[in-house]
MARZAMAR-317295 format. One line per field, with one value per residue: z, x, y of N, C-alpha, C, O, CB in turn; residue number from 1; residue in one letter. Coordinates in steps of 0.05 Angstrom, whole numbers. Glycine has a CB too. Layout:
<sites>
nZ	c(Z,...)
nX	c(X,...)
nY	c(Y,...)
caZ	c(Z,...)
caX	c(X,...)
caY	c(Y,...)
cZ	c(Z,...)
cX	c(X,...)
cY	c(Y,...)
oZ	c(Z,...)
oX	c(X,...)
oY	c(Y,...)
cbZ	c(Z,...)
cbX	c(X,...)
cbY	c(Y,...)
resi	c(NUM,...)
resn	c(A,...)
</sites>
This chain:
<sites>
nZ	c(-1,8,-34,-69,-53,-58,-111,-136,-106,-135,-190,-235,-225,-267,-303,-315,-343,-402,-405,-417,-468,-467,-509,-575,-605,-656,-704,-723,-773,-812,-806,-801,-741,-701,-691,-628,-586,-531,-532,-576,-553,-509,-547,-564,-514,-496,-535,-534,-485,-491,-527,-483,-448,-479,-493,-433,-425,-458,-441,-392,-403,-431,-388,-346,-388,-385,-339,-322,-367,-338,-294,-314,-341,-297,-274,-304,-312,-258,-261,-303,-276,-237,-263,-293,-246,-224,-266,-266,-223,-242,-263,-219,-200,-237,-226,-174,-188,-223,-190,-153,-184,-185,-157,-95,-35,11,53,82,54,7,28,53,-13,-27,11,8,-49,-45,-20,-50,-85,-51,-52,-106,-108,-76,-101,-149,-190,-233,-252,-321,-339,-373,-388,-422,-437,-485,-543,-542,-578,-554,-500,-493,-517,-570,-569,-602,-636,-635,-666,-633,-628,-582,-554,-554,-613,-628,-562,-512,-491,-461,-416,-416,-393,-343,-356,-338,-315,-306,-293,-352,-376,-403,-378,-377,-432,-435,-449,-494,-517,-566,-587,-653)
nX	c(16,37,78,37,18,65,69,34,35,82,69,40,-16,-71,-120,-181,-217,-231,-206,-258,-271,-298,-348,-339,-366,-401,-386,-410,-459,-456,-512,-569,-580,-638,-685,-687,-743,-734,-687,-688,-733,-708,-664,-701,-718,-667,-659,-699,-699,-645,-666,-695,-658,-631,-671,-685,-626,-622,-672,-652,-605,-637,-670,-623,-603,-652,-653,-606,-613,-656,-642,-597,-636,-662,-618,-612,-663,-664,-611,-632,-682,-656,-622,-663,-685,-652,-644,-682,-679,-636,-649,-652,-594,-575,-593,-581,-530,-525,-546,-502,-466,-476,-469,-473,-498,-515,-481,-504,-546,-522,-483,-511,-536,-491,-480,-529,-519,-469,-488,-527,-485,-466,-501,-512,-457,-461,-496,-465,-475,-431,-396,-386,-317,-308,-291,-234,-220,-204,-249,-308,-351,-383,-390,-399,-433,-435,-445,-441,-384,-323,-271,-207,-138,-109,-127,-124,-130,-201,-214,-250,-276,-310,-367,-437,-474,-466,-447,-471,-457,-476,-432,-415,-455,-483,-518,-538,-515,-458,-462,-429,-380,-337,-266,-225)
nY	c(-28,24,27,42,94,114,118,150,193,213,215,268,301,296,324,301,323,360,423,476,522,594,597,626,677,697,728,791,812,866,884,929,961,943,1000,1023,1043,1069,1089,1123,1159,1183,1209,1246,1276,1297,1328,1365,1382,1411,1452,1473,1492,1525,1565,1584,1613,1646,1678,1690,1725,1766,1792,1807,1842,1879,1895,1922,1962,1992,2010,2045,2082,2100,2127,2166,2194,2215,2255,2287,2301,2328,2368,2402,2422,2452,2487,2519,2548,2580,2633,2661,2665,2687,2746,2756,2748,2793,2838,2841,2864,2918,2982,3000,3040,3023,2978,2938,2913,2896,2864,2817,2801,2780,2741,2712,2698,2674,2620,2599,2589,2545,2514,2493,2470,2428,2396,2377,2413,2455,2514,2533,2547,2608,2664,2681,2637,2593,2590,2549,2513,2466,2484,2533,2594,2628,2700,2742,2774,2795,2844,2838,2853,2853,2804,2734,2688,2659,2670,2683,2739,2769,2756,2743,2709,2669,2594,2528,2458,2391,2343,2314,2336,2385,2441,2494,2534,2584,2639,2683,2733,2728,2742,2758)
caZ	c(-1,14,-51,-89,-49,-75,-143,-132,-100,-161,-217,-235,-228,-289,-291,-333,-359,-410,-401,-434,-471,-477,-538,-585,-614,-690,-717,-726,-797,-813,-807,-791,-722,-697,-677,-597,-578,-515,-550,-588,-528,-496,-556,-568,-493,-502,-556,-517,-457,-502,-534,-457,-436,-499,-487,-410,-424,-476,-421,-368,-420,-434,-365,-343,-406,-383,-307,-336,-373,-322,-268,-328,-340,-265,-263,-319,-296,-234,-265,-320,-256,-223,-280,-300,-224,-225,-298,-257,-204,-252,-264,-191,-191,-255,-215,-156,-204,-230,-159,-139,-199,-180,-137,-73,-10,31,57,91,34,-6,48,49,-23,-31,24,-9,-80,-32,4,-71,-98,-40,-59,-131,-110,-64,-120,-162,-203,-226,-272,-340,-340,-395,-389,-429,-453,-521,-547,-545,-578,-533,-475,-495,-540,-578,-587,-605,-639,-639,-667,-617,-625,-550,-545,-577,-628,-612,-536,-498,-476,-445,-411,-408,-370,-337,-361,-308,-327,-292,-303,-375,-385,-403,-365,-398,-445,-431,-471,-491,-536,-574,-606,-669)
caX	c(2,52,83,20,15,82,67,9,52,102,57,36,-36,-81,-148,-183,-236,-208,-222,-273,-265,-319,-354,-334,-389,-403,-377,-440,-455,-466,-538,-575,-594,-670,-686,-695,-756,-722,-658,-704,-742,-680,-653,-719,-716,-647,-661,-721,-682,-629,-681,-716,-638,-625,-693,-673,-604,-639,-688,-638,-598,-652,-668,-601,-603,-676,-647,-583,-627,-673,-618,-590,-658,-661,-600,-612,-685,-655,-604,-652,-697,-633,-611,-685,-687,-627,-646,-712,-661,-612,-658,-644,-571,-569,-608,-561,-500,-529,-546,-476,-451,-487,-458,-496,-486,-520,-467,-513,-562,-491,-471,-534,-543,-464,-487,-547,-504,-448,-506,-531,-463,-458,-517,-499,-436,-466,-511,-451,-467,-406,-395,-369,-300,-304,-274,-206,-217,-213,-286,-312,-380,-396,-394,-404,-463,-426,-472,-429,-358,-303,-232,-189,-116,-86,-132,-112,-145,-223,-215,-283,-266,-332,-385,-464,-481,-455,-458,-467,-457,-473,-419,-406,-482,-487,-549,-539,-486,-442,-477,-395,-370,-309,-251,-223)
caY	c(3,46,33,57,118,134,125,170,223,221,223,288,287,302,330,285,335,382,458,480,548,606,604,644,684,687,753,800,819,895,885,957,950,954,1024,1028,1061,1077,1104,1142,1178,1190,1227,1272,1289,1312,1344,1382,1397,1431,1478,1494,1507,1552,1588,1598,1623,1674,1698,1703,1750,1789,1802,1825,1873,1899,1903,1940,1986,2003,2020,2063,2097,2112,2142,2186,2206,2224,2270,2306,2317,2350,2389,2416,2437,2474,2502,2536,2570,2596,2666,2680,2662,2714,2772,2753,2761,2826,2857,2843,2882,2939,3003,3007,3055,3009,2954,2909,2903,2880,2837,2803,2795,2764,2716,2691,2685,2639,2598,2593,2571,2519,2482,2477,2451,2403,2380,2366,2432,2466,2528,2528,2562,2614,2684,2678,2609,2586,2587,2508,2506,2445,2497,2569,2600,2660,2719,2771,2771,2826,2844,2851,2843,2841,2780,2708,2674,2650,2673,2688,2760,2771,2728,2753,2691,2641,2572,2504,2433,2367,2327,2329,2347,2420,2454,2515,2546,2597,2661,2700,2748,2722,2761,2745)
cZ	c(2,-20,-74,-84,-63,-99,-147,-132,-127,-182,-213,-246,-255,-280,-317,-354,-375,-406,-420,-438,-477,-500,-551,-599,-646,-697,-721,-755,-792,-824,-792,-759,-720,-685,-649,-595,-556,-523,-563,-571,-522,-511,-566,-543,-486,-512,-546,-493,-467,-511,-512,-444,-458,-484,-454,-412,-440,-460,-402,-380,-422,-411,-348,-362,-394,-355,-312,-344,-359,-305,-294,-331,-320,-257,-288,-311,-282,-245,-283,-289,-241,-237,-286,-271,-218,-246,-278,-242,-216,-257,-236,-190,-216,-244,-197,-167,-205,-200,-152,-156,-202,-157,-122,-49,10,39,67,72,17,5,46,25,-27,-7,6,-29,-66,-27,-27,-88,-84,-52,-80,-133,-99,-89,-139,-196,-214,-256,-296,-347,-380,-403,-395,-431,-473,-527,-555,-549,-566,-514,-478,-524,-541,-596,-598,-616,-648,-647,-651,-619,-600,-543,-561,-592,-617,-582,-537,-488,-462,-439,-404,-396,-373,-347,-341,-324,-298,-299,-328,-385,-387,-395,-382,-405,-434,-445,-465,-515,-539,-586,-624,-681)
cX	c(14,65,59,9,36,83,47,22,66,93,41,4,-56,-108,-158,-208,-223,-227,-241,-270,-288,-325,-355,-361,-381,-397,-411,-438,-467,-494,-549,-591,-615,-669,-702,-714,-750,-699,-667,-723,-725,-669,-666,-717,-700,-648,-677,-707,-659,-643,-683,-684,-628,-647,-690,-652,-606,-649,-673,-622,-613,-662,-655,-601,-625,-662,-622,-596,-638,-660,-610,-609,-666,-650,-611,-642,-679,-636,-616,-668,-679,-632,-639,-697,-676,-631,-671,-693,-640,-634,-649,-618,-565,-580,-590,-534,-502,-529,-512,-461,-456,-471,-482,-480,-492,-504,-487,-528,-539,-483,-493,-541,-516,-470,-509,-529,-483,-464,-512,-506,-454,-474,-517,-478,-434,-481,-492,-456,-442,-415,-377,-349,-310,-284,-253,-202,-222,-243,-288,-338,-394,-401,-401,-427,-445,-446,-460,-394,-346,-272,-223,-157,-100,-106,-128,-139,-175,-223,-235,-265,-289,-356,-414,-478,-475,-461,-464,-467,-463,-453,-408,-428,-476,-520,-555,-509,-485,-452,-444,-403,-337,-297,-240,-228)
cY	c(21,53,46,84,136,139,147,202,226,231,247,277,312,304,316,299,355,407,467,515,566,593,614,650,691,725,768,811,849,902,915,946,958,977,1017,1046,1078,1097,1129,1169,1192,1211,1257,1278,1304,1333,1375,1399,1418,1461,1494,1508,1536,1576,1605,1617,1655,1688,1703,1729,1770,1799,1810,1849,1892,1913,1924,1971,2004,2023,2040,2090,2115,2134,2165,2202,2223,2252,2293,2317,2338,2374,2407,2435,2460,2496,2520,2559,2588,2622,2676,2681,2686,2737,2773,2767,2794,2847,2864,2867,2914,2953,3005,3026,3046,2981,2934,2895,2891,2862,2818,2792,2777,2741,2696,2678,2667,2619,2583,2572,2545,2497,2470,2460,2423,2380,2372,2387,2454,2493,2516,2551,2575,2637,2676,2655,2608,2568,2555,2520,2487,2457,2521,2572,2625,2674,2744,2768,2799,2825,2856,2833,2842,2810,2756,2703,2657,2647,2691,2711,2775,2753,2742,2740,2677,2615,2550,2476,2413,2350,2331,2333,2376,2427,2475,2526,2568,2617,2688,2712,2735,2730,2740,2720)
oZ	c(-2,-30,-95,-100,-74,-110,-166,-146,-140,-193,-192,-262,-257,-260,-338,-376,-365,-403,-444,-419,-494,-510,-550,-604,-657,-687,-722,-761,-774,-842,-772,-756,-731,-668,-648,-602,-556,-515,-560,-577,-530,-499,-572,-547,-472,-503,-550,-487,-454,-506,-511,-432,-452,-469,-451,-401,-436,-458,-390,-370,-415,-414,-331,-353,-392,-352,-299,-334,-362,-301,-290,-325,-323,-243,-276,-303,-287,-238,-278,-282,-233,-228,-284,-273,-209,-244,-287,-247,-204,-245,-233,-177,-209,-259,-200,-159,-195,-193,-148,-145,-217,-140,-130,-46,31,31,57,70,17,-8,33,29,-33,-13,-5,-28,-76,-30,-31,-98,-95,-59,-82,-150,-104,-92,-152,-217,-198,-273,-295,-358,-401,-419,-378,-426,-483,-521,-570,-531,-567,-502,-457,-542,-522,-617,-602,-599,-663,-637,-648,-614,-600,-526,-585,-587,-598,-573,-554,-477,-452,-456,-383,-384,-394,-348,-319,-345,-275,-318,-331,-410,-369,-406,-399,-391,-422,-468,-446,-529,-522,-607,-620,-704)
oX	c(1,64,66,-5,33,94,51,22,59,102,28,-3,-53,-118,-146,-215,-205,-252,-234,-268,-303,-309,-377,-377,-359,-413,-431,-416,-483,-499,-536,-608,-620,-651,-725,-707,-759,-697,-656,-723,-723,-663,-655,-710,-707,-642,-669,-707,-654,-635,-678,-684,-621,-641,-691,-657,-596,-641,-679,-626,-604,-664,-666,-598,-621,-662,-625,-592,-635,-666,-624,-602,-675,-658,-618,-639,-685,-646,-610,-665,-686,-639,-635,-711,-685,-622,-671,-693,-627,-619,-641,-611,-549,-574,-577,-521,-488,-514,-501,-447,-444,-461,-505,-456,-481,-514,-486,-527,-542,-474,-486,-554,-522,-459,-506,-523,-478,-454,-503,-508,-441,-468,-521,-475,-419,-476,-503,-446,-437,-432,-360,-357,-315,-266,-244,-179,-242,-254,-273,-348,-418,-419,-412,-434,-440,-458,-472,-379,-355,-255,-226,-152,-78,-96,-130,-162,-172,-232,-240,-243,-283,-363,-412,-496,-472,-486,-460,-478,-457,-462,-392,-427,-464,-540,-573,-489,-505,-450,-440,-422,-319,-309,-241,-220)
oY	c(42,76,58,97,158,157,162,222,245,251,249,259,336,294,320,289,368,410,463,531,555,578,624,632,690,742,754,821,856,917,922,929,980,980,1007,1068,1101,1120,1151,1192,1216,1231,1278,1302,1323,1355,1398,1423,1438,1484,1519,1529,1559,1596,1629,1639,1677,1712,1724,1751,1792,1823,1823,1872,1916,1938,1945,1993,2028,2047,2060,2113,2138,2152,2186,2226,2246,2274,2317,2341,2360,2395,2431,2455,2481,2519,2543,2582,2605,2638,2699,2700,2703,2755,2794,2787,2812,2866,2886,2884,2930,2939,3011,3026,3054,2960,2912,2870,2866,2843,2799,2771,2754,2719,2674,2654,2645,2597,2560,2550,2528,2475,2446,2442,2404,2356,2354,2380,2471,2491,2497,2571,2562,2633,2661,2648,2619,2546,2542,2533,2489,2446,2529,2557,2639,2670,2765,2758,2817,2811,2880,2810,2831,2794,2760,2711,2641,2626,2708,2707,2797,2737,2754,2752,2665,2611,2560,2474,2419,2338,2350,2334,2388,2419,2475,2527,2577,2607,2703,2707,2733,2733,2715,2716)
cbZ	c(15,40,-54,-94,-22,-73,-162,-101,-71,-173,-230,-248,-193,-310,-282,-319,-344,-446,-404,-426,-490,-479,-545,-598,-596,-706,-751,-701,-820,-829,-793,-817,-703,-680,-697,-579,-576,-503,-578,-602,-503,-495,-573,-577,-479,-512,-578,-503,-437,-525,-545,-422,-430,-540,-489,-395,-435,-495,-409,-354,-443,-450,-358,-346,-442,-378,-285,-366,-386,-309,-250,-351,-341,-247,-261,-349,-281,-216,-268,-349,-235,-223,-308,-312,-208,-233,-337,-232,-181,-283,-269,-161,-189,-283,-203,-150,-242,-248,-126,-140,-223,-175,-149,-57,-5,28,78,114,20,-6,84,56,-35,-25,54,-26,-104,2,29,-81,-102,-12,-55,-147,-100,-36,-132,-157,-195,-229,-261,-361,-329,-404,-370,-414,-448,-537,-579,-513,-598,-525,-458,-506,-529,-595,-564,-570,-657,-610,-690,-587,-641,-507,-538,-559,-638,-620,-521,-472,-493,-452,-381,-423,-361,-315,-377,-278,-346,-293,-301,-394,-365,-441,-332,-388,-477,-433,-454,-493,-528,-581,-591,-668)
cbX	c(-15,77,98,0,13,104,56,-9,77,115,38,57,-50,-76,-159,-189,-257,-193,-201,-299,-247,-316,-363,-311,-402,-446,-355,-451,-468,-447,-548,-599,-586,-689,-700,-673,-774,-717,-643,-721,-750,-659,-642,-750,-717,-634,-677,-745,-663,-616,-708,-743,-612,-636,-726,-665,-585,-664,-715,-616,-594,-672,-675,-576,-610,-711,-636,-570,-642,-686,-587,-585,-675,-648,-565,-607,-698,-637,-589,-678,-711,-602,-594,-708,-683,-598,-659,-740,-646,-591,-694,-653,-558,-580,-639,-559,-497,-565,-563,-459,-451,-514,-447,-509,-492,-544,-442,-530,-580,-466,-463,-552,-558,-433,-500,-573,-485,-430,-545,-538,-439,-462,-543,-492,-418,-489,-533,-459,-477,-372,-387,-384,-268,-325,-273,-187,-227,-185,-302,-306,-387,-382,-374,-365,-506,-397,-502,-431,-354,-301,-214,-204,-104,-89,-154,-101,-125,-229,-192,-303,-249,-340,-371,-479,-500,-460,-444,-501,-427,-494,-430,-388,-508,-482,-550,-558,-482,-419,-526,-359,-373,-304,-227,-213)
cbY	c(9,37,14,41,120,131,99,163,223,201,200,308,281,286,365,257,346,379,485,467,549,631,603,642,708,666,747,823,799,910,858,978,951,936,1049,1038,1052,1058,1083,1124,1167,1167,1215,1269,1278,1302,1327,1360,1370,1417,1473,1465,1485,1545,1572,1582,1601,1670,1690,1680,1746,1786,1795,1810,1869,1882,1872,1922,1983,1984,1991,2051,2083,2096,2127,2175,2193,2197,2261,2284,2297,2340,2375,2393,2425,2459,2475,2517,2556,2580,2672,2670,2630,2713,2771,2722,2750,2829,2834,2814,2872,2934,3033,2975,3080,3005,2957,2909,2925,2893,2843,2816,2810,2785,2724,2704,2713,2639,2614,2619,2588,2518,2479,2493,2462,2409,2394,2332,2438,2437,2553,2520,2544,2615,2698,2688,2590,2562,2611,2477,2503,2423,2497,2589,2603,2662,2732,2789,2750,2842,2857,2852,2853,2874,2780,2672,2658,2628,2680,2662,2778,2788,2705,2760,2685,2637,2564,2504,2427,2354,2308,2317,2341,2434,2468,2541,2552,2588,2677,2680,2780,2707,2782,2749)
resi	c(1,2,3,4,5,6,7,8,9,10,11,12,13,14,15,16,17,18,19,20,21,22,23,24,25,26,27,28,29,30,31,32,33,34,35,36,37,38,39,40,41,42,43,44,45,46,47,48,49,50,51,52,53,54,55,56,57,58,59,60,61,62,63,64,65,66,67,68,69,70,71,72,73,74,75,76,77,78,79,80,81,82,83,84,85,86,87,88,89,90,91,92,93,94,95,96,97,98,99,100,101,102,103,104,105,106,107,108,109,110,111,112,113,114,115,116,117,118,119,120,121,122,123,124,125,126,127,128,129,130,131,132,133,134,135,136,137,138,139,140,141,142,143,144,145,146,147,148,149,150,151,152,153,154,155,156,157,158,159,160,161,162,163,164,165,166,167,168,169,170,171,172,173,174,175,176,177,178,179,180,181,182,183,184)
resn	c(X,X,X,X,X,X,X,X,X,X,X,X,X,X,X,X,X,X,X,X,X,X,X,X,X,X,X,X,X,X,X,X,X,X,X,X,X,X,X,X,X,X,X,X,X,X,X,X,X,X,X,X,X,X,X,X,X,X,X,X,X,X,X,X,X,X,X,X,X,X,X,X,X,X,X,X,X,X,X,X,X,X,X,X,X,X,X,X,X,X,X,X,X,X,X,X,X,X,X,X,X,X,X,X,X,X,X,X,X,X,X,X,X,X,X,X,X,X,X,X,X,X,X,X,X,X,X,X,X,X,X,X,X,X,X,X,X,X,X,X,X,X,X,X,X,X,X,X,X,X,X,X,X,X,X,X,X,X,X,X,X,X,X,X,X,X,X,X,X,X,X,X,X,X,X,X,X,X,X,X,X,X,X,X)
</sites>
């Protein structure tokens, strides 16, 4: 019995069953696949989603443009209202300016007019309104309204030599053009 065991131990064990290989699939022929209704529905849903996303993005862009345009209009309306209000007070400014240029014997009266003019100028400054520089400046049709022309050799070419009415602007917007006399 011991001899049999030794023979069995020494002989390699062979598996009596052959290894089965996986059956190889036959190559598919190039036939048109059958349309899958689920795939068609998936493609249709993807297309619809793309369309909805595109509409959403356009709507979001339109809303953003509307919001920006509304903000600009609001700022513009405020600036226009401020300009209109200041324009209504400019005749008062002109009258005070004329009063200051007149000679008077009453110093208290003159001081009162000066204080009123100073107060009005401070208010205009707080509102962002500034005088348009004119006297001695080169003529600028975007800021000045030339109502007279004079030949003066002592003044430079296209130089403002006299201001009849002070001009004002709010930022870059002209509220009232300066009425001036231009030399040469």
